[in-house]
C-alpha positions as CSV (number, residue, x, y, z in Angstrom):
1,M,137.9,-20.3,38.2
2,T,136.8,-22.1,35.1
3,D,138.8,-21.5,31.9
4,P,136.4,-19.4,29.7
5,A,137.6,-21.2,26.5
6,K,136.3,-24.5,28.0
7,Y,132.9,-23.1,29.1
8,D,130.1,-25.5,28.2
9,Q,126.8,-25.4,30.0
10,T,123.2,-26.5,29.4
11,E,120.6,-23.9,30.6
12,T,116.8,-24.1,30.6
13,L,114.8,-21.2,29.2
14,K,111.6,-20.0,30.8
15,S,109.7,-21.9,28.1
16,G,111.4,-25.1,29.3
17,Q,113.5,-25.4,26.2
18,K,117.1,-26.5,26.9
19,V,120.0,-24.7,25.2
20,R,123.7,-25.3,25.2
21,I,126.0,-22.3,25.7
22,R,129.7,-22.8,25.0
23,A,132.8,-21.1,24.0
24,I,133.2,-20.8,20.2
25,H,135.6,-23.3,18.6
26,P,137.7,-23.1,15.4
27,D,135.6,-25.9,13.9
28,D,132.4,-23.7,14.2
29,K,133.2,-21.9,10.9
30,G,130.7,-23.9,8.8
31,R,128.0,-23.6,11.5
32,I,128.5,-19.8,11.8
33,L,128.4,-19.3,8.0
34,D,125.2,-21.4,7.8
35,A,123.6,-19.4,10.6
36,F,124.6,-16.1,9.0
37,R,122.9,-17.2,5.7
38,H,119.6,-17.5,7.6
39,L,119.8,-14.0,9.1
40,E,117.6,-11.2,8.0
41,P,119.4,-8.1,6.7
42,E,118.3,-6.1,9.7
43,S,119.7,-8.7,12.1
44,I,123.0,-8.7,10.2
45,Y,123.2,-4.9,10.5
46,T,122.5,-5.1,14.2
47,R,125.2,-7.7,14.8
48,F,127.9,-6.3,12.5
49,F,127.0,-2.6,12.4
50,Q,127.1,-2.7,8.6
51,N,125.3,-4.4,5.7
52,K,127.0,-7.7,4.7
53,K,125.9,-10.2,2.0
54,T,128.2,-12.9,3.3
55,L,131.1,-13.5,5.8
56,T,134.5,-13.7,4.2
57,D,136.9,-16.5,5.1
58,A,139.0,-13.9,7.0
59,A,136.0,-12.8,9.0
60,L,135.1,-16.4,9.9
61,T,138.7,-17.1,10.9
62,H,138.7,-14.0,13.1
63,L,135.4,-15.0,14.8
64,C,136.3,-18.7,15.2
65,F,140.0,-18.6,15.9
66,F,140.7,-15.3,17.6
67,G,137.3,-15.5,19.5
68,A,138.3,-18.9,20.8
69,C,141.8,-17.6,21.8
70,S,140.4,-14.6,23.7
71,A,137.5,-16.6,25.1
72,K,135.1,-13.7,24.5
73,L,132.7,-15.3,22.0
74,Y,130.1,-17.9,23.0
75,V,127.6,-19.8,20.9
76,A,124.2,-21.0,22.0
77,G,122.4,-23.8,20.3
78,M,119.0,-25.4,20.4
79,P,117.6,-27.9,20.5
80,I,120.0,-29.8,22.7
81,S,121.8,-32.6,21.0
82,T,123.7,-35.4,22.6
83,E,126.6,-34.6,20.2
84,R,129.3,-32.4,21.5
85,P,131.7,-31.0,18.8
């Protein structure tokens, strides 16, 4: 069985768009915070079950470090880039 913390696959959506799905890494903190800043308030509430204006450093650390340790958090990105962090 593949180690979930090392999961890294490219999938193709019905539209033909390719997306990369991989386990979250500790160095994703900046990308997670940037994505959060572009969410609508309704989307934030749906994801976090509460209203949030920003993600604290503690919340980012929990998502990126503990998520990576437990291998329960994955990120998907598009468009596909040749760079692999």
